[in-house]
N, C-alpha and C positions, 0 to 999 in steps of 0.2 A: 431256295431253302424248302426242303420237303417237310410236310406235316408228319408228325409221328403218331400213329394210332396207338391207343393204349392196349397193351397185351395183358390179359388177366394172369398169365403165367408169371409175370414179373412180381406179382404181389403175394404169391404163395410162399409159405415158409420153406418148401422144398427147393425153391429157387435161390435160397441164401447159401453162398459158398462157405466152406468150413472156416476159411481165414477171416471172413467177415463176421461170422458168428462168434469166433474167439475174440476178435477185437471188441465186439459189443459187450461180451461178458467181462472182459478186462476193464472196460470203461465203467461198467456198473460197479465192479469191485473197487475201483479207484475212487469213484465219486461218492459212493454211498456214505462213507464216514466223514466227509468234508463238512465244515460248518456252512450254514446258509449265509450268503453275502448280506442279506438284509438284517441279520442278527449281529454280525461282526462289523458291518460297515462296508460301504462300497470301496473306500480308499484302501482299507486293509486288504480287501480281496484283490484290488488292482495291484497293490505292492507285492502280494504273494505271487500273482501271475508273472510279474516282471522279474521276480527273483527265482522263478522256476518251481515254486511251491504250488501244488495243485495238480489238476488232471492233464494239463496241456504241456507239451514239450517246452523246455526252457527256451527263451527267445535267443535267436542267433542274429546279430546285427550285421548288416551289409556294409562293407567298406566302400561300396559304390553309391550308397544312398546320399543324397543331398537334401537339405531342407530349404524351401523357399516360403517365406511368410507373406501372406496377403492380408488385406483388410476386409473384414466382414461387414455386412449391412448394418450391424450395431456399432461399428467402429472397433470391434474386437480384432485381435490378431488370430489368424488361422494358419497353422503350419501345413504345408504340403510336403509330404515325403516323396521325393522324386527318385526313381530308378530308371536309368536309360538303358537301352539295349547294349550289350557288351561290344558289339561291332561298331558302335558309335553313330550309326545312322538311325533314323526313325521314320516310320510311315504313318504315324498318327499318335494320338494321346489316349490312354486308358485311365479315366477317372475312377479310381478304386475307392470304395467306401467300406470300411471294416465293420465287423460284427461285434457282438458282446452285449446285446440287449439294450443298446443305447446307454449302457452304464459302465461296462467293464473293459471294453476293448481300447486299442490304440493303434495308430498307423505304423508304428515301428515293431509290432509284435509278430509280423509275418514277412520279414524281409526275404527269406529264401523263396517264398511263393511269389513275391513281387518280382524277384530276379528271374524266376522261371517264366513268368508271364511276359516280361519285357524281352527276354531272349527268345522265347518261343513264338512271339508274335511280331517282333520288330517295332512294338509300340513303346513310347515313353510312358511309364506308369507314374501317376501322381496320386498318392493316397492321402486323403484329407483327414486331419486330426480335428474333427468336429467336437464341439462342447458336449459334455456328458451329463446325463441325469444321475442322481436327483438334484445335483447342484444347479444344473441348467436344463430344466424340463422343456418340453415342446413349447414354442417352435424353434428353440436355439439350435439343436442339431440339424434339422432340415434347412434352416436358414443358412447355416455354415456350408452345407453341401451345395445349396443353390449358389451361394457366393463364389465357391470354388469353381463351379461349372461356368458361371458367367464370366469370371476372370479368365479362365482358360479359353473360352470362346473369343474373348476380346484380345487376349495377349499370347495365345498359344503359338501363333505364327512367329512372333518376335522372340518368344522365350525358348521355343523348342523346334522351330522351323516347320511347323505344320498346324493347320487348323482342323484336321480330321479328328473328330472326337467320338470316343466310345465310353461306356460307363458300365460299372458292375460292382458287385460285392456279395457278401455272404451274410445270411441271417438278417439281423437288423440292417446290415449294409445292403442287402437286397431290397428291403423295405425303403430305405433312404434313396437308393438308386431309382426305384419306381417313382417316388415322390419327386425327385429331381428331374426326371424325364418329363413328368407332367407340368412341373413349374416352368421348365425351360420352354416347353411348347406354348403354354398359356400366357407367360409373362414376357417372353423374349422372341417368340416365333422361331426358336432354334430347335433343330432335331439332331439327335445323335445318329451315328451310323449303325450302332448296334448296342444291345444291352445283354450282359452276361449275369443272369440273376440266379444265384446259388442258394437253395433252400431259404428263400426269403419269407418274411411274414407280411401278409397283405391285408389281413382283416383283424384289427385289434379289438373288435367286439367278440372275437374267438370263433373260429370254424369248428365243425364237429370233431375233427381229428385233434384239435387243441384241447377241447373240453373232455374228450374221452380217453386221452393218453394215460392219465392216472399218475401214480407215484413211483413207478420204476425209474430209478435215477440213471437213465440212459441219456445223459447230457442235459436234456431239456424236458421238464415235466410240466404238467398243467399249472402247478403252483408257481413254478419259475416264471412262466409267461405272465401270470397274474401279477407277480411282484414287479417284473420289469415294466409292465404296462402302468402300474400304479406309480412307479418312479418317473416314467416318461410323461405321463398324463395325469398328474395329481389333481387337477381341477377340471378335467375334461369329462363331461357327462356323455356327450354323443360321440362315440368312437367309430361311427360309420361315416364321418365326414371324409370326403375323398382325399383331402390333404393328410389325413391321419391313416385311413384305411384305403389305399389306392384300388382295392378290388371294386370299390363302389364308384370309381371315377368314370368319366367318358374316356374311353381308350382309343378312340378313332385317331388315325393319323400318326401312329407311333412307329418307332424304329423296329427292325427285326430283333428278335430276342431269343436267347437260349435259356430255358428253364431247367434247372438241375435240382433233383431231390432224391433222397433215399426212402425206401418203403417203411422203415422203422423210425421215421421222423415225426414228431408231434405236429410239424408244420406241413405234412404231406398234402392235406386238402388245400392249403394256401396256394401251393404251386399248381396243383391240378386245376383248381378253380381259375386262377389268374391266367394260366396258359390257355384255357378254354375261352375265357372272355377276350383275351388278346387276339386269338384267331377269329372269334365271332365279330370283333370290331373291324376286321378286314386287314389286320397286320400279319406279317410273316412271323412265324415262331417255330421253334423246335423244342422237343421235350426229351430230357435224359433222365430216366428212372433207374436207380441202382438198388437191386434187391438186397434188403437187409441193411442198407445204409442208414446210419443214425444221424441225428442232427450233429453238424460239425465234423462229418467224416472226412472232409478235406483238410482238417487241421491236424490229422495224425498220419504218419507214414504208413501207407497201405496201398494195396493194388487198386482199389476203387478211386483213391485219390489220384493215382497216376492216370487212370482212365479219364476221370473227370477233367483233370488239368489238360490233357491232350485234346479232349473234345472242346473244351472252352477256348483253348488257344487256336484250334482250327477254325472255330466260329469267328473269332476276332480277326483272324487273317482273311477270312472270306469276305467279311463285311467291309474291310478296309482295302481290299485288293483292287 
């Protein structure tokens, strides 16, 4: 895997394609009048997303998806939404962890993407429905992701015919993927083959780009991050603990990773910093920067989504080949 040098031209406004700029303006117009989830309640907002009300496309549910329920470390039930490659074979497992600020997402809200990953990589995708904040604050969500990874490591061969494991996710799912990688290394001595980390958050004490983003409602604002963190970590004072902010962890001995982010994302620094620390720790990594890409750009049909999906799938094929 080749290291990717940062090109200053990627970050200039004149590098932003017209279709990307139009998508960003449409997202701002769509999201600006919406009520804040912390005012109307997390469950009301979740119900709205599930019924297609809000900024994201209405969910399309796969008739190929199956649900396998495992037991978590607290004795709780954890559903895994499983999508197998359409050709019936599998070359490995992709543990997918959804986004939504640890508060709003669900494993079944991105079935078309899960199908595209399964079919484009030949991997069986298992997306974990971890417990959500504020009802279940830290460490419930990370514990569920760890439980899913540990179960797959022990049972993947019997359940899916393979013990080759990769991991990845978007936004809060990128964060939980990084935490899961570290926990699996430190608690089980198990390494993933690769990690597909898409605009993740890695410093919950807030990087400069998070603090400076401001109030433009391009999916994720500074106040949104503050509210998500307060829901996820209501009693946590030190947010630089490595299990909370993996940017501060010992990153030695980790798997190859692909870091993906857009230049108009409030979490831009998180990816740039984490990628740099990943490389500095002696790990392999690649960096994909999309000019003008906003937070969540892979959740909307657009050219950059197609490019990011293709690059992510190619990465997963390479690390499992």
